[in-house]
C-alpha positions as CSV (number, residue, x, y, z in Angstrom):
1,M,105.5,170.1,18.7
2,T,107.9,171.8,18.3
3,A,111.6,170.5,19.0
4,I,114.1,172.4,19.7
5,V,117.8,170.7,20.1
6,V,120.9,172.7,21.6
7,I,124.4,171.6,20.6
8,G,127.2,172.4,22.9
9,A,126.4,171.4,26.7
10,G,127.9,174.4,28.4
11,Q,126.8,177.4,30.2
12,A,124.6,179.0,27.8
13,A,122.9,175.8,26.1
14,A,122.2,175.0,30.5
15,A,120.7,178.8,30.7
16,V,118.6,178.4,27.2
17,A,117.2,174.7,27.9
18,A,115.9,176.0,31.3
19,K,114.8,179.6,30.3
20,L,112.5,177.8,27.9
21,R,111.2,175.8,30.5
22,S,110.2,178.5,32.6
23,L,108.8,180.6,29.8
24,G,106.6,177.6,28.7
25,H,107.9,175.7,26.3
26,D,106.7,172.2,26.3
27,G,107.9,170.6,23.2
28,P,110.9,168.4,22.9
29,L,114.3,169.9,23.8
30,T,117.3,168.2,23.9
31,L,121.0,169.3,24.9
32,V,123.9,167.6,22.5
33,G,127.2,167.4,24.1
34,D,130.4,166.4,22.6
35,E,131.8,165.7,26.8
36,P,130.5,162.9,29.1
37,Q,129.6,165.5,31.9
38,P,126.4,167.4,32.0
39,P,126.9,170.7,31.7
40,Y,129.9,172.6,34.2
41,Q,131.2,175.8,35.2
42,R,134.4,176.2,33.5
43,P,136.0,179.3,35.1
44,P,136.6,177.1,38.3
45,L,138.8,174.8,35.9
46,S,141.8,177.1,36.4
47,K,141.3,178.0,40.0
48,T,139.5,176.0,42.7
49,Y,139.5,172.4,40.3
50,L,143.0,172.9,39.4
51,L,144.2,173.1,43.0
52,G,141.6,170.2,44.1
53,D,139.3,172.4,46.2
54,T,136.8,171.7,44.5
55,T,135.3,168.0,42.9
56,A,134.0,167.7,39.2
57,E,130.3,167.5,40.7
58,R,130.4,170.6,42.7
59,L,131.5,172.3,38.7
60,W,127.9,170.9,37.3
61,L,125.3,173.6,37.0
62,R,121.9,171.5,37.7
63,A,121.9,168.0,39.0
64,P,120.7,164.9,36.8
65,E,117.7,165.4,38.6
66,F,117.1,168.9,37.0
67,Y,116.9,167.9,33.7
68,A,114.9,164.6,33.7
69,E,112.0,166.6,35.9
70,Q,112.3,169.3,33.3
71,N,112.3,166.5,30.9
72,I,115.5,167.7,28.9
73,T,116.9,165.1,27.0
74,L,121.1,165.3,27.8
75,R,122.7,163.4,25.2
76,L,126.3,163.5,26.5
77,G,129.8,162.0,24.9
78,A,127.7,162.7,21.6
79,P,129.5,164.8,19.2
80,V,127.1,166.4,16.7
81,T,129.1,165.8,12.6
82,A,127.1,168.0,10.4
83,I,124.0,170.1,10.6
84,D,121.0,169.3,7.7
85,R,119.7,172.5,7.1
86,T,117.2,171.4,4.0
87,T,115.9,168.4,6.3
88,R,116.4,170.4,9.4
89,Q,118.4,167.4,11.5
90,V,121.5,167.6,13.0
91,V,123.8,164.3,12.2
92,I,124.9,162.3,15.6
93,G,127.4,159.1,14.4
94,D,124.5,157.1,12.4
95,T,121.7,158.6,14.0
96,M,119.8,162.0,12.4
97,L,117.6,164.1,15.0
98,P,115.2,166.5,13.7
99,Y,114.5,169.8,15.4
100,D,111.9,172.6,14.0
101,H,114.4,175.1,16.1
102,L,118.3,174.5,16.5
103,V,120.8,176.6,19.1
104,L,124.5,176.4,18.9
105,T,126.3,177.4,21.7
106,T,129.5,175.7,20.4
107,G,131.6,177.6,22.7
108,S,135.2,177.7,21.9
109,I,138.2,176.1,21.6
110,P,142.0,176.6,23.0
111,R,144.5,178.2,20.0
112,R,147.7,175.2,20.3
113,L,151.2,175.6,19.0
114,P,152.1,174.4,16.0
115,A,153.5,171.0,15.5
116,A,156.5,172.9,13.9
117,I,157.6,174.1,16.8
118,G,157.2,171.1,19.1
119,G,153.2,171.9,19.7
120,D,152.7,167.7,19.4
121,L,155.3,166.9,22.3
122,A,153.7,165.0,25.6
123,G,153.5,167.3,28.5
124,L,152.0,169.9,26.7
125,Y,148.3,171.2,28.2
126,T,145.4,173.4,27.5
127,V,143.0,174.6,29.9
128,R,139.5,174.4,28.8
129,T,137.5,171.3,29.7
130,L,137.4,168.7,32.8
131,A,139.2,166.3,30.5
132,D,142.5,168.7,30.3
133,V,142.6,169.5,33.7
134,D,142.2,166.5,35.0
135,A,145.2,165.5,32.3
136,M,147.5,168.1,34.0
137,R,146.5,167.5,37.8
138,G,149.4,164.9,38.4
139,E,152.3,167.3,37.2
140,F,151.4,169.6,39.8
141,V,154.0,168.6,42.4
142,A,156.0,170.6,44.6
143,G,159.7,171.6,42.9
144,R,158.9,171.0,39.2
145,R,159.1,173.5,36.7
146,L,156.5,174.8,35.0
147,V,156.7,177.2,31.4
148,V,153.5,179.1,30.4
149,I,153.1,180.5,27.2
150,G,151.1,183.3,27.2
151,G,150.4,185.7,29.8
152,G,146.2,186.3,29.6
153,Y,144.0,185.5,32.5
154,I,143.8,181.7,31.8
155,G,148.1,181.3,32.3
156,L,148.1,183.8,34.7
157,E,145.8,181.6,36.9
158,A,147.0,178.7,35.6
159,A,150.6,180.1,37.3
160,A,149.0,181.0,40.6
161,V,148.0,177.9,41.1
162,A,151.1,176.1,40.7
163,A,152.7,178.7,42.3
164,K,150.1,177.9,45.3
165,R,151.4,174.4,45.2
166,G,155.1,175.3,45.3
167,L,156.1,174.5,41.8
168,A,159.3,176.7,40.1
169,V,156.6,178.9,37.3
170,T,157.8,180.8,34.7
171,V,155.2,183.1,32.1
172,V,156.4,183.8,29.0
173,E,154.5,186.6,26.9
174,M,155.4,187.2,23.1
175,A,153.9,191.1,24.1
176,P,155.2,193.5,25.7
177,R,153.5,193.2,28.6
178,I,151.2,190.6,30.0
179,L,147.2,191.0,29.6
180,Q,148.1,193.9,27.3
181,R,145.0,193.0,25.2
182,V,142.5,193.1,27.4
183,A,143.9,195.4,30.1
184,S,145.5,198.8,31.2
185,P,149.3,199.0,31.7
186,E,148.3,199.7,35.0
187,T,146.5,196.1,35.3
188,S,149.1,194.4,34.0
189,D,151.4,196.3,36.6
190,Y,149.5,195.2,39.5
191,M,148.9,191.4,38.2
192,R,152.6,191.4,37.2
193,A,153.7,192.6,40.5
194,L,151.4,190.1,42.7
195,H,153.2,187.7,40.6
196,Q,156.6,188.1,41.3
197,A,155.6,188.5,44.9
198,H,154.8,185.1,44.8
199,G,157.6,184.1,43.0
200,V,156.7,183.3,39.3
201,T,158.9,184.7,36.9
202,I,157.4,186.8,34.2
203,I,159.7,187.6,30.8
204,E,157.5,189.9,28.6
205,G,158.3,191.2,25.0
206,T,159.9,187.8,24.1
207,G,157.8,185.2,22.3
208,L,158.5,181.2,22.4
209,D,161.0,180.0,19.4
210,R,160.6,176.7,20.1
211,L,159.7,173.7,22.3
212,L,162.7,171.1,22.4
213,A,162.0,167.2,23.9
214,D,163.9,165.0,25.3
215,D,164.8,161.1,24.5
216,Q,161.0,160.2,25.1
217,G,159.4,163.1,23.4
218,H,158.5,164.6,26.2
219,V,159.1,168.9,26.2
220,A,162.2,169.4,28.5
221,T,163.2,173.3,27.2
222,A,161.4,176.2,26.1
223,R,163.6,178.2,23.8
224,L,162.7,181.8,23.8
225,T,163.4,184.1,20.6
226,D,166.2,185.6,22.5
227,R,168.0,182.1,22.7
228,R,167.6,181.7,26.3
229,E,166.6,178.2,27.3
230,L,163.9,177.5,29.8
231,P,164.0,173.5,31.5
232,C,161.1,173.0,32.2
233,D,158.7,169.4,33.3
234,F,156.2,170.5,31.8
235,V,154.0,173.2,29.6
236,I,150.7,175.1,29.8
237,V,149.5,177.2,26.3
238,G,147.3,179.4,27.0
239,V,147.7,182.0,24.0
240,G,144.0,182.6,24.0
241,I,140.4,180.7,21.9
242,T,138.9,180.8,18.7
243,P,134.8,180.4,18.7
244,A,134.0,177.0,17.8
245,T,132.7,177.7,14.5
246,A,133.4,175.0,12.2
247,L,129.8,172.6,12.5
248,A,128.1,176.5,11.7
249,E,130.9,177.1,8.7
250,A,130.2,173.8,6.9
251,A,126.6,174.3,7.3
252,G,126.8,177.4,5.2
253,L,125.9,179.8,8.0
254,A,127.1,183.3,7.6
255,I,130.6,183.8,10.1
256,E,131.7,186.9,11.2
257,N,134.7,186.5,14.2
258,G,132.1,183.9,15.2
259,I,128.6,182.3,14.0
260,R,127.4,185.7,12.7
261,T,123.4,186.5,14.8
262,D,121.3,189.7,14.5
263,T,120.1,191.3,17.7
264,E,117.9,188.8,18.8
265,G,120.5,185.7,18.3
266,R,119.2,184.4,15.3
267,T,121.6,183.5,12.7
268,S,121.7,183.8,8.6
269,D,119.1,180.7,9.1
270,P,116.0,181.7,10.5
271,R,115.8,178.1,12.4
272,I,119.2,178.6,14.1
273,W,120.1,180.4,16.8
274,A,123.6,181.1,18.2
275,A,124.6,182.3,21.9
276,G,127.8,182.4,23.9
277,D,131.4,182.3,23.1
278,C,130.7,181.4,19.6
279,A,128.4,183.7,18.7
280,S,129.0,187.6,17.3
281,F,126.2,190.2,17.6
282,P,125.3,193.6,16.6
283,H,127.4,195.9,19.4
284,G,126.7,199.9,18.9
285,D,128.0,200.9,15.6
286,G,129.8,197.5,15.0
287,R,129.6,193.5,16.2
288,I,131.1,191.6,19.1
289,R,131.8,188.8,20.3
290,L,132.1,188.3,24.5
291,E,133.7,185.7,26.0
292,S,132.5,185.5,29.7
293,V,129.7,183.3,32.0
294,G,127.6,186.3,31.7
295,N,127.1,186.7,28.3
296,A,127.0,183.6,28.1
297,I,123.5,183.2,30.5
298,D,122.2,186.6,29.7
299,Q,122.8,186.3,25.7
300,A,120.9,182.4,25.7
301,E,118.5,184.0,28.1
302,C,117.2,186.3,25.6
303,V,117.6,183.4,22.8
304,A,115.1,181.7,24.3
305,E,112.8,184.6,25.5
306,N,113.1,185.3,21.4
307,I,112.2,181.8,20.5
308,M,109.0,181.8,21.9
309,G,108.3,185.0,20.2
310,R,108.9,188.1,22.6
311,G,111.3,189.7,19.3
312,Q,113.7,191.6,22.5
313,A,117.1,192.9,21.4
314,Y,120.4,191.4,23.3
315,Q,121.5,194.3,25.1
316,A,124.9,193.2,26.5
317,K,126.1,194.5,30.4
318,P,129.8,192.8,30.1
319,W,131.5,191.9,33.6
320,F,134.2,189.2,33.6
321,W,136.4,188.2,36.7
322,S,140.0,186.1,37.7
323,D,141.2,185.5,41.1
324,Q,144.8,185.0,41.2
325,F,146.2,184.5,44.5
326,D,144.4,187.0,47.3
327,C,143.7,188.9,44.7
328,K,140.2,188.8,43.1
329,L,140.5,190.8,40.5
330,Q,136.6,191.9,39.0
331,I,136.1,193.9,35.7
332,A,132.4,195.9,34.5
333,G,132.3,197.3,31.4
334,L,134.4,196.9,27.8
335,N,137.6,199.3,27.6
336,T,137.8,199.5,23.9
337,G,138.8,202.8,22.5
338,Y,139.6,204.1,26.0
339,D,142.2,207.3,26.8
340,R,143.0,207.7,29.9
341,I,143.1,205.9,33.6
342,I,141.9,207.1,36.5
343,T,143.1,205.2,39.5
344,R,141.2,204.9,43.1
345,G,143.6,203.8,46.1
346,P,144.9,201.8,47.1
347,D,143.5,201.4,49.8
348,G,145.0,198.9,51.9
349,D,145.1,195.9,49.1
350,A,142.4,197.1,47.4
351,V,142.6,199.2,43.9
352,S,140.2,200.4,41.0
353,F,141.2,201.8,37.6
354,W,138.9,203.3,36.2
355,Y,138.7,203.6,32.0
356,Y,137.1,207.0,30.4
357,R,136.9,207.8,27.0
358,G,136.7,211.7,26.6
359,D,134.1,211.8,29.6
360,R,132.6,208.7,29.5
361,L,133.3,206.0,31.7
362,L,133.8,202.8,29.2
363,A,135.0,200.3,32.1
364,V,136.1,199.3,36.0
365,D,139.1,197.2,36.6
366,A,138.6,196.7,40.4
367,M,141.2,194.2,42.6
368,N,140.1,193.6,45.7
369,D,137.1,196.0,45.7
370,S,133.6,194.5,45.3
371,R,132.1,198.1,46.2
372,A,134.3,199.9,43.2
373,Y,133.2,197.2,40.8
374,M,129.5,197.0,42.2
375,V,129.0,200.5,41.1
376,G,131.3,201.2,38.3
377,K,129.0,198.0,36.7
378,R,126.3,199.8,37.8
379,L,127.1,203.4,36.3
380,I,128.2,201.6,33.3
381,E,124.3,199.7,33.0
382,M,123.1,203.4,33.5
383,D,124.7,205.2,31.0
384,R,126.4,207.5,33.4
385,S,130.0,209.1,33.9
386,P,131.2,210.4,36.9
387,D,133.3,213.6,36.8
388,P,136.7,211.9,36.5
389,A,138.2,214.1,39.6
390,L,135.3,212.5,41.7
391,I,136.7,208.8,41.6
392,A,140.0,209.9,42.1
393,D,139.2,211.9,45.3
394,P,139.2,209.2,48.3
395,A,136.5,211.3,50.0
396,T,134.2,210.6,47.6
397,A,131.4,208.1,48.4
398,L,130.9,206.1,46.0
399,K,127.4,204.3,46.2
400,A,126.5,208.2,46.2
401,L,127.2,208.7,42.4
402,I,124.5,206.1,41.6
403,K,121.9,208.1,43.9
């Protein structure tokens, strides 16, 4: 019987395992994860879980009974240390686990500050795992001072939670504006104003020089490149993530901004597949790696189908979201290469920004406007680009654009 091993126990791992069983794979199927929890949702970590509005168990993607019923073996708290491609086995401590097909869903890891600038001080946190958030939850006490390094989505979500809890929050972004790498100036302006309206201080165009410690080795001050010093009780570092490729690289697999795969999710070893944050795949005239729940699920399910012999090319349909304060930001498409922004609204607290390159619609950022998001997403998937003047006209019924 064909044995399949999945390394990583997150969203992509759960999706590939469930899909394999639904497609009729009846051989041994094992999910190996280095965390002690079963596969769980990560997006709520920096939102409802950090706020204390949900429990760890409610983040689980499936109840433990599902894995037992589907005869899926979970090996949790069991880091894989090596892949032996010659004998087709993975090394877990002192044991060897054989595979016929291996799926890498190793995800990504947060970038950390160098020790030379205080990156090893006590009181520094990242937001990636349940353990990360559990470690910092006790810091969220009203009146305390938090400095967030990095004005991306993770940093801003953590800042929003802290402000809601009554902390004094400062976000430090080295780039000229928050969200510069991923969003338009219009979206940056919207989110900056939102945070400032809730008392968050935003410092842009200024980097971190170093973190300074108190007598106990705990972070106490963030010194910026303009020599300002920000007293702080703790620091959250949100300066991006990198694909977790160390295991694949050590096994000799091709790496290119992630684990390189073909259109079907197959790596440079035909017995090994990859999906989710760790995988780069062909897209248009180049390659891309997507960091999103939607991609993790869709790509993993495509890999499962191809392991079962379907031979389907993966077609990405990118979508993302972020919850901050009373704003739900929903994003459809990829804005790479845009040359103009069409604004629709505002209509109350709803507004959307539509990214065009020439006459082609690339992406939509919708704030508190689920209709704009859904229509924009559908238009992009249909490769249909409405006249920008129609988008800007408040009299235009958006739903009519997809009929």
